[in-house]
N, C-alpha and C positions, 0 to 999 in steps of 0.2 A: 505456254504449250502447243506440243505439237499437232497437228492437223494431219488426220491421218487421209482426207479426202485426194492430198495431191497422190500416193500410193494408189487410192482405188480405181482414180483417175485413170493412174499410168496402164494399171489393167484394162478397166472398161476401152481406154484408148485402141486396144487388141481387137478387142468383139465387138463389130458392129453390130450386133441380133441383143448384147446385153445393153448398148446405149438406145436401141430401138424399143426393147424392153422399160426404159425408166421413162423415155419420154413422155408417158400418157399421164403421169407421174408427176411434172415440172411443177417444180411452184412450192412440191409440199415437200415437208422436216421428218425425219426421221429421227429418233431418238434410240440411240443402243442402251440400255443402262445395265452396268456391272457389277452395282452396290460399290464399287470403288472406282469409277471410270464413267463418268456418261459421256458417251458423241451425237453429237448434234451436228445433222448433215441436211444439208436442202439441196432437192434435185433442179439444176440447170435447165434454162429451156431448151439444152443441148443436149440432156440428157448426163450430164456431167454432175457430181456432186460439188458443194461448196461449203464453205465450214460457214455456221452460223454463231447468236448471240447466243450464252449455256443457256440463258432464262426465255429463247426463244421456245412457242408453242410446237410443239411437237402436233404431226395429224397420227403419227405412231409411236408408240415406243413399244420396245423389244426389252421384256427383263429378263437376267441372267444370274442365275444362282454363282458365286464367283467361284464355291465347290463344283459346279458342274462343270466350268473352262477345260479343265484336262480333258473330259467326257467330250467337248464336240470337237475341240481339237484331235483328239483320235477317229471320229467319226463323224465327218461335214453333210452328209449325207442323213443321219439321223441327228443334226442338230436343232432343228426346229422343235422338236421331241421335251428337248431340254429346259425351253425359255415361257415367258408368260406374254401374252401379246395383246395390249391395250392400243384399239383405234383403230384406222385405216386395214382391215384384212386383204383388200388386195392391195395396196401396198407395203407389208408383210408377206404375203404371198410371193410378191416379186424380189423380193428381199431376201428369200428363202431359195426363189430358183437362182439369183445370183449366186450366193453363196455357197450351193452345192457347186457350179460349173465352173464359176473363173478361177481362173490356175494363173499364175504364176510364171514363165518362163526363163526362168532363171536363165538355163545355156543360152538364148539371144540376148539377154541382157547383161552376158557377161562377155558374150565373143565380142561385142560392141568396145570395148573396155580392154580385155585381156584380148582377144582373136577367136575364130573359129576354135581348131585343135585343141587352144590349151580350155577353152570354155567348159567341149565335151567330155573332155576331161577331170576338170574340176567338180562338175557334176556328176558323172559318174563316178569319181571317188565318193562325193558324197553320199549320193544314194549304198554306195556299199559300205563305211561307215556306217551310216543309219540305221542298216540291215542286218549288220554285225551288233548294234545296240540292240536292237531288240530283239536278234537269237540271245544276248548275251544276258536281257532282264530277263528273256524265258526263260534260258535255262535256273538261273539265280530264283526266280519262283517254285520252276520243280522240285529243284533240290531244297530252299528251304523248307519249302511242302513236306518232302518227303519224310525231313532230320525232325520236324516237329510231328508228324504220324509213326513213322519207322524207331527212327535213334533219340528223340526224346518226347517219347507223345506226349504233347500239352497238346494237341488238337485229336478229335477224332474223326475218323473217314465218313463222311455222310453216308456209306453201304451198314457200316456198323450200327451207324444211329437210328437207322429203319431198322435193323435186324431186332437193336435190343428193344423200340418202341413195340415193333410187332410180339416179341415175347414177353412184354410187361399187360400189352392185352389181349393175350391166350392164356395170361397165369390171372387177369381181372377176370373172364369168362368162365374161368378153370374154379375161382374161389367163388364167382355169384351161384354155377350151375351148384356149387356143393353146398353154398347156403342153404338153397334150395331144397335139395333133400334131407337136410338136417331137419328145416320146417316139417315136411312129410312128410321125417320118422316120428319126429314130437306129438304132432298132430294124431299119427296113427294110436303111438303109445297112449292117447286122451281122452 
């Protein structure tokens, strides 16, 4: 099994502030449980992470539903609103802050391998490609929604649903008023 510790340590090596955040938690073990995979890491005395045995007792366990992983990846700032935390809340809070602010500097790493200028162009091209894919995805969603509401009305627009609900409520109120009038008329007749 591949340990994620070297990858995270690579990010930590560039960020002294992050290591300083982890130092008070030296010796503690964090477990990230995604239902499909469990990652257990210990914080070393220097603030870096090291892999531990799969049965090591965790000071904090962060449970993530597999279905929430795409939401977490889309919005890292709200990642911890999708998880369940058991154990050391202070350590969990530190992990949350690190997950929000640690970023991989792909350009810097690529520049060591392929040079500065190609790295800049490769990263810029990748960002452009990702942006284009996201725009295409949004256009596809919009077109599909329009097709399913206008061309082949399988879905109903929320506005129409609200209007129908208001009309049903109005009809119900009218029927109740009519029933009360009928009751009054019957009482007057008797």
